C-alpha positions as CSV (number, residue, x, y, z in Angstrom):
1,M,-11.4,-18.4,-7.5
2,S,-11.3,-19.1,-3.7
3,E,-11.0,-15.9,-1.6
4,L,-7.6,-14.8,-0.8
5,R,-6.5,-12.6,2.0
6,A,-5.4,-8.9,1.0
7,L,-1.6,-9.9,0.6
8,E,-2.0,-13.0,-1.0
9,A,-4.4,-11.5,-3.7
10,L,-2.2,-8.8,-4.4
11,Q,0.7,-11.1,-4.7
12,A,-1.3,-13.2,-7.1
13,L,-2.5,-10.2,-9.3
14,H,1.2,-9.1,-9.3
15,G,2.6,-12.4,-10.7
16,E,0.0,-12.4,-13.3
17,L,1.0,-8.6,-14.5
18,V,4.7,-9.6,-14.3
19,A,3.9,-12.4,-16.6
20,V,2.0,-10.0,-19.2
21,R,4.9,-7.5,-18.6
22,Q,7.4,-10.3,-19.7
23,H,5.1,-11.5,-22.7
24,R,4.5,-14.9,-21.4
25,Y,1.1,-14.7,-20.5
26,E,-1.6,-17.5,-21.4
27,G,-5.0,-17.1,-20.3
28,L,-6.6,-13.3,-19.0
29,Q,-9.6,-14.6,-17.2
30,A,-7.8,-15.0,-13.7
31,L,-6.0,-11.7,-14.3
32,E,-9.4,-9.9,-15.1
33,E,-10.8,-11.4,-12.0
34,L,-8.1,-10.4,-9.8
35,L,-8.0,-6.9,-11.3
36,D,-11.8,-6.5,-10.5
37,S,-11.2,-7.6,-7.1
38,Q,-8.6,-5.0,-6.5
39,A,-10.7,-2.1,-7.9
40,D,-11.6,-0.7,-4.6
41,A,-7.9,-0.9,-3.5
42,F,-6.6,0.9,-6.7
43,R,-9.2,3.6,-6.0
44,K,-8.2,4.4,-2.3
45,L,-4.5,4.2,-3.3
46,L,-2.7,4.4,0.0
47,D,-5.5,5.9,2.2
48,K,-5.0,5.0,5.8
49,P,-7.6,5.0,8.3
50,P,-6.0,6.5,11.5
51,R,-6.3,5.4,15.0
52,N,-10.0,5.3,16.2
53,S,-10.9,5.7,20.0
54,A,-14.1,4.0,19.6
55,N,-12.6,1.2,17.8
56,R,-9.8,1.2,20.4
57,A,-12.4,0.7,23.3
58,A,-14.1,-1.8,21.3
59,L,-11.0,-4.2,21.8
60,G,-11.7,-4.2,25.5
61,T,-15.0,-6.5,24.8
62,G,-13.0,-9.5,24.1
63,K,-14.3,-9.6,20.6
64,V,-13.5,-7.9,17.2
65,R,-15.7,-7.8,13.9
66,I,-13.9,-8.0,10.8
67,G,-16.4,-7.8,7.7
68,E,-19.0,-10.4,8.4
69,D,-16.7,-12.5,10.9
70,E,-16.6,-12.0,14.4
71,Y,-13.4,-13.3,16.6
72,A,-12.8,-13.9,20.0
73,I,-9.6,-12.0,21.2
74,N,-7.5,-12.5,24.4
75,D,-5.3,-9.8,26.0
76,D,-2.0,-10.7,24.1
77,F,-3.9,-10.1,20.7
78,V,-5.3,-6.7,22.0
79,N,-1.8,-5.7,23.0
80,D,-0.3,-6.5,19.6
81,C,-3.1,-4.6,18.1
82,L,-2.3,-1.5,20.2
83,K,1.2,-1.7,19.2
84,V,0.4,-2.1,15.5
85,A,-2.0,0.9,15.7
86,D,0.3,3.1,17.6
87,D,3.3,2.2,15.6
88,L,1.6,3.0,12.1
89,D,-1.1,5.3,13.4
90,L,-3.6,2.9,12.1
91,D,-7.3,2.3,12.9
92,E,-7.4,-0.5,15.4
93,L,-9.7,-2.7,13.2
94,E,-7.5,-2.6,10.3
95,A,-4.6,-3.5,12.8
96,A,-6.6,-6.5,14.0
97,R,-7.5,-7.5,10.3
98,I,-3.8,-7.4,9.4
99,L,-2.9,-9.5,12.7
100,L,-5.5,-12.0,11.8
101,D,-4.2,-12.4,8.4
102,C,-0.7,-13.0,9.7
103,D,-1.8,-15.5,12.3
104,A,-3.9,-17.5,9.7
105,E,-0.8,-17.6,7.2
106,G,1.6,-18.6,9.9
107,D,3.9,-15.5,9.5
108,P,5.3,-15.6,13.1
109,E,6.5,-19.2,12.4
110,T,7.9,-18.6,8.9
111,Q,9.5,-15.2,9.8
112,S,10.4,-16.2,13.5
113,R,9.3,-12.6,14.6
114,P,6.3,-11.6,17.3
115,L,2.8,-11.2,15.6
116,W,3.0,-7.6,16.1
117,E,6.2,-7.3,14.0
118,C,4.8,-9.5,11.2
119,A,1.7,-7.2,11.0
120,V,4.0,-4.2,10.5
121,I,5.9,-6.0,7.7
122,R,2.6,-7.3,6.1
123,F,1.0,-3.6,6.3
124,H,4.0,-2.5,4.2
125,Q,4.0,-5.4,1.9
126,E,0.3,-4.9,1.1
127,R,1.1,-1.2,0.2
128,R,4.0,-2.1,-1.9
129,Y,2.4,-4.7,-3.8
130,L,-0.6,-2.4,-4.6
131,L,1.7,0.2,-5.8
132,D,3.7,-2.0,-7.9
133,C,0.6,-3.6,-9.5
134,M,-0.6,-0.1,-10.3
135,R,2.7,0.6,-11.8
136,L,3.0,-2.4,-14.0
137,C,-0.6,-1.7,-15.4
138,V,0.8,1.6,-16.7
139,E,3.7,0.0,-18.0
140,I,1.9,-2.7,-19.8
141,A,-0.3,-0.1,-21.3
142,A,2.6,1.9,-22.6
143,D,4.0,-1.5,-24.1
144,D,4.2,-1.1,-28.0
145,E,5.5,-4.5,-28.2
146,L,2.4,-6.2,-27.0
147,E,-0.3,-7.0,-29.3
148,P,-2.7,-4.0,-30.0
149,G,-5.8,-5.4,-28.6
150,L,-4.1,-6.4,-25.4
151,Q,-2.3,-2.9,-25.1
152,D,-5.8,-1.2,-25.7
153,A,-7.4,-3.1,-22.9
154,F,-4.7,-2.3,-20.5
155,G,-4.9,1.3,-21.6
156,A,-8.3,1.1,-20.5
157,V,-7.6,-0.4,-17.1
158,A,-4.8,2.1,-16.5
159,E,-7.1,5.1,-17.2
160,D,-9.9,3.6,-15.4
161,K,-8.4,1.8,-12.5
162,V,-5.1,3.8,-12.1
163,F,-5.7,7.3,-13.3
164,G,-9.7,7.3,-12.1
165,I,-10.7,8.4,-15.9
166,P,-14.1,6.7,-16.4
167,P,-14.6,5.0,-19.9
168,P,-16.5,6.9,-22.4
169,G,-20.3,6.3,-22.4
170,S,-20.2,5.2,-18.6
171,R,-22.6,6.5,-16.3
172,P,-21.6,9.7,-14.7
173,E,-20.5,9.3,-10.9
174,A,-19.6,11.8,-8.2
175,A,-16.1,13.5,-9.3
176,G,-13.3,11.7,-7.2
177,R,-10.0,13.4,-6.4
178,K,-7.7,13.6,-9.4
179,V,-4.7,11.2,-9.6
180,V,-2.0,13.9,-9.7
181,P,-2.8,15.5,-6.4
182,R,-3.7,12.1,-4.8
183,C,-0.1,10.8,-5.9
184,M,1.3,13.9,-4.4
185,E,-0.4,13.6,-1.2
186,A,0.5,9.8,-1.0
187,M,4.1,10.7,-1.5
188,Q,4.1,13.3,1.2
189,N,2.3,10.6,3.5
190,V,5.2,8.3,2.7
191,R,7.6,10.8,3.7
192,S,5.6,11.6,7.0
193,M,5.6,7.9,7.7
194,L,9.2,7.6,7.2
195,Q,10.2,10.5,9.5
196,S,7.9,9.1,12.2
197,M,9.4,5.6,11.7
198,M,13.1,7.1,12.1
199,E,12.2,9.1,15.2
200,K,10.3,6.2,17.0
201,A,13.4,3.8,16.0
202,A,15.8,6.4,17.5
203,A,13.8,6.5,20.7
204,R,13.4,2.6,20.8
205,N,17.1,2.1,20.4
206,V,18.0,4.4,23.4
207,L,15.6,2.3,25.7
208,Q,17.1,-0.9,24.3
209,Q,20.7,-0.2,24.6
210,G,21.2,-2.9,27.2
211,N,19.3,-5.7,25.1
212,L,21.4,-6.5,22.1
213,V,19.1,-9.3,20.7
214,K,16.1,-7.2,20.8
215,A,17.5,-4.1,19.3
216,L,19.0,-6.2,16.3
217,A,15.4,-7.7,15.7
218,N,14.0,-4.3,15.8
219,Q,16.7,-3.1,13.4
220,E,15.9,-5.8,10.9
221,T,12.1,-4.8,10.8
222,F,13.1,-1.1,10.6
223,G,15.3,-1.8,7.5
224,F,12.6,-3.7,6.0
225,S,9.9,-0.8,6.6
226,R,12.2,1.7,5.6
227,S,13.3,-0.2,2.3
228,S,9.5,-0.6,1.4
229,L,8.5,2.8,2.1
230,V,11.3,4.0,-0.5
231,E,10.0,1.6,-2.9
232,Q,6.3,2.8,-2.4
233,H,7.7,6.3,-3.0
234,E,9.4,5.2,-6.4
235,C,6.2,3.5,-7.7
236,L,4.2,6.7,-6.8
237,A,6.6,8.8,-8.7
238,T,6.3,6.6,-11.7
239,I,2.5,6.6,-11.5
240,L,2.7,10.5,-11.2
241,H,5.0,10.7,-14.2
242,A,2.8,8.8,-16.2
243,A,-0.2,10.7,-15.3
244,V,1.5,13.6,-16.4
245,E,2.3,12.4,-19.6
246,K,-0.9,11.4,-20.2
247,R,-2.2,15.0,-19.5
248,H,-4.0,14.3,-16.4
249,A,-2.3,17.2,-14.6
250,T,-3.5,20.8,-14.3
251,V,-1.8,24.1,-13.8
252,N,-2.7,24.1,-10.2
253,D,-1.0,20.5,-9.8
254,F,2.4,22.2,-11.2
255,Q,2.0,25.1,-9.0
256,D,1.5,22.9,-5.8
257,F,4.3,20.6,-6.8
258,L,6.7,23.6,-7.0
259,K,5.4,24.5,-3.4
260,V,6.4,21.1,-2.2
261,L,9.8,21.5,-3.7
262,K,10.3,24.7,-1.7
263,R,9.3,23.0,1.5
264,V,11.4,19.8,1.0
265,D,14.8,19.4,2.7
266,K,15.7,16.0,4.2
267,Y,13.9,13.8,1.4
268,D,14.7,15.7,-1.7
269,H,16.4,12.8,-3.0
270,F,13.1,11.1,-3.5
271,L,12.0,13.7,-6.0
272,G,14.1,12.2,-8.6
273,M,12.8,8.6,-8.3
274,S,10.2,8.9,-11.1
């Protein structure tokens, strides 16, 4: 299988999982390969490296290294990279990786947007597809209409890759963070991103009152980002609910959740999306 970029790989996995969910799957080899390729992304969930002063300074060298590849970059690319990093509070090298993916896939041409706006949209698309793939794995594992062998296989996938429970007999590894607190933290981060995005959009609208075309373009990107964040929150709530049903929650998790409820005001409607 040829190597796909992050978003395209997640979209391919999503398509295979949707086919299984709708009971119209054929071969499972491609699905297994795609699941294995996303194991690290599943483990990281929505971890997001923040802005990094060293990586920010490195952009001034005119070169950027992504994995094993090095790219020559110009001032326009650096400016776009800084916009994405500042807008999303994202590590500059990760911002550069997303920009390069956008450019390679022709996003600015197909979306008729500046490169940095395409990168913001791609960032949210990657997160949304990642979470929806995890949600589909959980739902397939709970589908009693699937043939038992396939349901059992996805049960193991959900336990290992979604809930982070190692299979019986596997070698013990360093204990990672449990799925319930990780989901709760990710949901809080989504709400924080939404709040930050709304504040930045309000400030941007004030500055662009005299430029209707630019204001409308920004509003369209804002609308997509907002709807994507809501969908991410919904997927996290579904995964959290499934983890609780599978008894992966502790008393401390419920106590922490009650503390969150006491603090929630603006986004209390999110809590009913499981």
